[in-house]
VOMARTOR-554048 format. One line per 2 residues: number of its first residue (from 1); for each residue y, z negated, x of N, C-alpha, C. Coordinates in Angstrom, 3 decimals, decimal comma. Layout:
BEGIN
NUM> Y/Z/X/Y/Z/X/Y/Z/X; ...
% end
This chain:
BEGIN
1> -18,917/27,435/14,096/-17,524/27,796/13,946/-17,028/27,477/12,540; -17,871/27,768/11,539/-17,476/27,499/10,162/-17,344/25,998/9,930
3> -18,254/25,227/10,510/-18,193/23,772/10,354/-16,905/23,222/10,956; -16,493/23,762/12,116/-15,241/23,335/12,740/-14,059/23,629/11,826
5> -14,027/24,826/11,253/-12,924/25,212/10,365/-12,898/24,353/9,099; -14,070/24,029/8,588/-14,140/23,163/7,406/-13,615/21,771/7,742
7> -14,049/21,225/8,880/-13,559/19,902/9,293/-12,060/19,912/9,536; -11,551/20,970/10,172/-10,110/21,079/10,417/-9,355/21,169/9,095
9> -9,863/21,956/8,159/-9,223/22,062/6,849/-9,214/20,742/6,106; -10,310/20,014/6,185/-10,392/18,701/5,541/-9,413/17,736/6,190
11> -9,295/17,780/7,511/-8,377/16,882/8,202/-6,925/17,203/7,847; -6,572/18,498/7,782/-5,205/18,886/7,408/-4,937/18,486/5,956
13> -5,906/18,701/5,070/-5,743/18,310/3,670/-5,572/16,799/3,541; -6,339/16,034/4,295/-6,215/14,577/4,234/-4,863/14,119/4,778
15> -4,360/14,793/5,805/-3,033/14,464/6,330/-1,968/14,751/5,273; -2,085/15,884/4,596/-1,123/16,232/3,548/-1,157/15,194/2,426
17> -2,353/14,803/2,014/-2,487/13,808/0,941/-1,864/12,482/1,366; -2,146/12,052/2,602/-1,581/10,797/3,101/-0,061/10,818/3,137
19> 0,515/11,908/3,620/1,976/12,011/3,682/2,587/12,069/2,287; 1,958/12,781/1,373/2,471/12,876/0,000/2,428/11,519/-0,697
21> 1,326/10,789/-0,538/1,218/9,466/-1,159/2,294/8,535/-0,608; 2,514/8,551/0,697/3,558/7,706/1,286/4,932/8,109/0,759
23> 5,175/9,416/0,616/6,453/9,900/0,083/6,668/9,419/-1,347; 5,634/9,472/-2,161/5,750/9,075/-3,565/5,837/7,556/-3,736
25> 5,157/6,812/-2,886/5,035/5,367/-3,082/6,064/4,529/-2,343; 6,722/5,089/-1,361/7,518/4,251/-0,468/8,946/4,754/-0,316
27> 9,927/3,969/-0,767/11,320/4,349/-0,494/11,573/4,295/1,016; 12,276/5,268/1,516/12,550/5,334/2,953/11,604/6,265/3,690
29> 10,519/6,635/3,059/9,574/7,598/3,627/9,770/8,885/2,834; 10,314/9,907/3,486/10,741/11,094/2,759/10,166/12,365/3,350
31> 9,553/13,150/2,489/9,195/14,522/2,848/10,292/15,409/2,269; 10,800/16,317/3,064/11,894/17,174/2,633/11,319/18,364/1,879
33> 11,285/18,257/0,563/10,663/19,254/-0,297/11,531/20,486/-0,496; 12,813/20,413/-0,141/13,696/21,561/-0,338/13,301/22,742/0,548
35> 12,630/22,482/1,639/12,167/23,539/2,536/10,651/23,411/2,672; 9,901/24,244/1,958/8,439/24,126/1,959/7,864/24,288/3,361
37> 8,522/25,096/4,196/8,036/25,305/5,551/8,104/24,011/6,359; 9,133/23,219/6,120/9,255/21,933/6,805/8,113/21,002/6,445
39> 7,701/21,022/5,164/6,565/20,202/4,733/5,284/20,658/5,420; 5,054/21,965/5,424/3,858/22,514/6,073/3,858/22,148/7,551
41> 5,006/22,299/8,186/5,130/21,975/9,607/4,878/20,482/9,850; 5,414/19,625/8,988/5,185/18,183/9,130/3,700/17,853/9,034
43> 3,010/18,467/8,080/1,581/18,208/7,903/0,793/18,695/9,111; 1,071/19,911/9,562/0,330/20,468/10,698/0,615/19,675/11,974
45> 1,882/19,362/12,213/2,238/18,588/13,409/1,549/17,227/13,375; 1,627/16,546/12,230/0,988/15,234/12,119/-0,518/15,335/12,339
47> -1,170/16,311/11,698/-2,630/16,452/11,809/-3,053/16,761/13,239; -2,344/17,675/13,897/-2,692/18,026/15,279/-2,472/16,832/16,203
49> -1,327/16,168/16,060/-1,053/15,010/16,905/-2,076/13,901/16,676; -2,403/13,654/15,433/-3,381/12,616/15,116/-4,736/12,936/15,727
51> -5,144/14,198/15,647/-6,458/14,568/16,190/-6,487/14,511/17,712; -5,344/14,690/18,359/-5,271/14,593/19,820/-5,092/13,145/20,265
53> -4,217/12,419/19,566/-3,876/11,062/19,992/-4,997/10,047/19,767; -5,723/10,162/18,660/-6,745/9,152/18,342/-7,791/9,013/19,452
55> -8,409/10,112/19,918/-9,394/9,937/20,997/-8,758/9,468/22,307; -7,548/9,948/22,592/-6,872/9,558/23,824/-6,537/8,067/23,810
57> -5,965/7,581/22,705/-5,617/6,166/22,599/-6,882/5,312/22,607; -7,949/5,811/21,987/-9,230/5,088/21,998/-9,734/4,918/23,428
59> -9,674/5,984/24,201/-10,143/5,938/25,588/-9,302/4,969/26,415; -7,979/5,052/26,265/-7,078/4,173/27,023/-7,297/2,714/26,635
61> -7,373/2,442/25,328/-7,520/1,047/24,911/-8,905/0,497/25,256; -9,938/1,312/25,195/-11,277/0,841/25,570/-11,328/0,465/27,040
63> -10,592/1,209/27,844/-10,588/0,950/29,278/-9,696/-0,233/29,648; -8,501/-0,314/29,040/-7,509/-1,293/29,483/-7,288/-2,461/28,523
65> -7,576/-2,281/27,244/-7,336/-3,348/26,274/-8,378/-3,276/25,160; -9,600/-3,682/25,429/-10,677/-3,551/24,440/-10,391/-4,232/23,095
67> -9,538/-5,251/23,102/-9,232/-5,950/21,854/-8,476/-5,053/20,872; -7,837/-3,996/21,364/-7,051/-3,111/20,507/-7,835/-1,918/19,957
69> -9,094/-1,807/20,294/-9,887/-0,653/19,865/-9,904/-0,520/18,338; -9,949/-1,630/17,630/-9,965/-1,597/16,169/-8,695/-1,039/15,553
71> -7,593/-1,116/16,267/-6,319/-0,644/15,739/-5,932/0,751/16,184; -6,865/1,471/16,781/-6,565/2,800/17,318/-6,053/3,740/16,230
73> -6,659/3,707/15,056/-6,229/4,582/13,967/-4,797/4,314/13,554; -4,441/3,044/13,466/-3,067/2,693/13,104/-2,072/3,105/14,183
75> -2,420/2,852/15,426/-1,524/3,208/16,528/-1,353/4,718/16,607; -2,433/5,471/16,510/-2,317/6,929/16,602/-1,566/7,488/15,395
77> -1,728/6,879/14,220/-0,963/7,308/13,044/0,521/7,060/13,268; 0,866/5,868/13,775/2,268/5,544/14,035/2,880/6,509/15,053
79> 2,181/6,752/16,143/2,713/7,641/17,194/2,846/9,073/16,665; 1,871/9,537/15,903/1,957/10,891/15,330/3,131/10,994/14,365
81> 3,350/9,963/13,542/4,514/9,965/12,648/5,822/9,950/13,440; 5,865/9,142/14,478/7,065/9,057/15,304/7,427/10,408/15,908
83> 6,456/11,076/16,477/6,710/12,383/17,089/7,101/13,404/16,021; 6,425/13,382/14,870/6,758/14,323/13,789/8,184/14,101/13,284
85> 8,607/12,853/13,191/9,971/12,557/12,735/11,001/13,018/13,771; 10,663/12,886/15,041/11,601/13,268/16,091/11,777/14,783/16,220
87> 10,815/15,559/15,740/10,938/17,015/15,797/11,809/17,480/14,639; 12,935/18,124/14,941/13,890/18,463/13,889/13,366/19,462/12,854
89> 12,426/20,310/13,209/11,934/21,321/12,266/10,961/20,742/11,242; 10,331/19,627/11,573/9,366/19,016/10,652/10,122/18,382/9,494
91> 9,621/18,549/8,310/10,303/18,070/7,120/9,924/16,668/6,716; 10,112/15,724/7,621/9,749/14,335/7,334/10,816/13,414/7,893
93> 11,117/12,372/7,145/12,072/11,367/7,596/11,591/9,985/7,206; 11,776/9,031/8,090/11,390/7,646/7,815/12,574/6,776/8,196
95> 13,029/5,964/7,237/14,243/5,178/7,436/13,958/3,692/7,223; 14,098/2,913/8,271/13,951/1,465/8,177/12,607/0,972/8,666
97> 12,592/-0,240/9,190/11,346/-0,796/9,747/10,247/-1,003/8,704; 10,616/-1,355/7,484/9,602/-1,545/6,445/8,923/-0,215/6,131
99> 9,708/0,854/6,038/9,134/2,179/5,771/8,225/2,611/6,916; 8,592/2,272/8,136/7,742/2,616/9,282/6,412/1,880/9,225
101> 6,475/0,591/8,957/5,250/-0,226/8,962/4,365/0,108/7,763; 4,926/0,037/6,565/4,139/0,298/5,356/3,740/1,768/5,292
103> 4,629/2,669/5,726/4,311/4,096/5,749/3,128/4,395/6,652; 3,111/3,780/7,813/1,978/3,943/8,730/0,684/3,463/8,079
105> 0,748/2,311/7,424/-0,442/1,776/6,756/-0,923/2,693/5,630; 0,020/3,178/4,810/-0,347/4,055/3,688/-0,957/5,351/4,204
107> -0,281/5,999/5,156/-0,779/7,276/5,667/-2,137/7,083/6,327; -2,290/6,033/7,109/-3,576/5,765/7,771/-4,680/5,550/6,743
109> -4,433/4,693/5,748/-5,452/4,369/4,755/-5,825/5,588/3,911; -4,832/6,306/3,402/-5,113/7,464/2,548/-5,791/8,569/3,348
111> -5,332/8,794/4,577/-5,958/9,816/5,417/-7,410/9,450/5,723; -7,658/8,190/6,022/-9,030/7,754/6,305/-9,916/7,927/5,072
113> -9,435/7,516/3,914/-10,225/7,664/2,688/-10,455/9,136/2,349; -9,416/9,950/2,473/-9,557/11,377/2,157/-10,509/12,063/3,132
115> -10,438/11,703/4,406/-11,339/12,292/5,395/-12,789/11,898/5,113; -12,979/10,752/4,525/-14,313/10,282/4,178/-14,807/10,889/2,865
117> -13,910/11,003/1,862/-14,318/11,456/0,530/-14,332/12,976/0,361; -13,399/13,690/0,968/-13,323/15,141/0,783/-14,601/15,871/1,211
119> -15,216/15,529/2,352/-16,467/16,218/2,695/-17,555/15,995/1,645; -17,629/14,812/1,093/-18,640/14,541/0,069/-18,400/15,414/-1,163
121> -17,132/15,557/-1,561/-16,816/16,410/-2,705/-17,115/17,870/-2,397; -16,759/18,300/-1,189/-16,989/19,692/-0,803/-18,481/19,991/-0,742
123> -19,242/19,095/-0,134/-20,684/19,306/-0,026/-21,351/19,245/-1,395; -20,853/18,391/-2,277/-21,411/18,306/-3,616/-21,224/19,632/-4,347
125> -20,046/20,247/-4,192/-19,796/21,547/-4,815/-20,731/22,609/-4,249; -20,943/22,611/-2,939/-21,839/23,594/-2,313/-23,274/23,413/-2,782
127> -23,729/22,159/-2,847/-25,089/21,874/-3,288/-25,262/22,268/-4,745; -24,273/21,932/-5,581/-24,329/22,293/-6,996/-24,312/23,806/-7,157
129> -23,488/24,500/-6,367/-23,420/25,956/-6,417/-24,729/26,612/-6,001; -25,384/26,091/-4,997/-26,675/26,627/-4,545/-27,772/26,357/-5,577
131> -27,727/25,178/-6,191/-28,749/24,836/-7,185/-28,618/25,729/-8,415; -27,384/26,098/-8,753/-27,167/26,933/-9,936/-27,617/28,375/-9,703
133> -27,607/28,823/-8,440/-27,986/30,231/-8,179/-29,416/30,414/-7,831
% end
């Protein structure tokens, strides 16, 4: 149970980092910072959708279009962003085709890197903490 919660926390943190980087780096990709709840909602909605959509899209593409299996992460990121933008309570906006394309790439890349690096940092802290005690 603890491992599940740690993985979920890491995934939500990586989603937040990905969305923040896209907001800072890309004109047209906007997180609405005036309402902190909207930001939290955008991160949670994106993370939940991404975690549901990625395996589903992987299964569909493996069955019907095996050539697209490599792009599952990008497709699920795009669809999760699309749904998050369409929900009025989520504090995210994307304006223009360039922001959609580059934003999807940025969020996908940063989320993938954070999901890969954050566990290593977390485990390093735990190992260091145990060694010190």
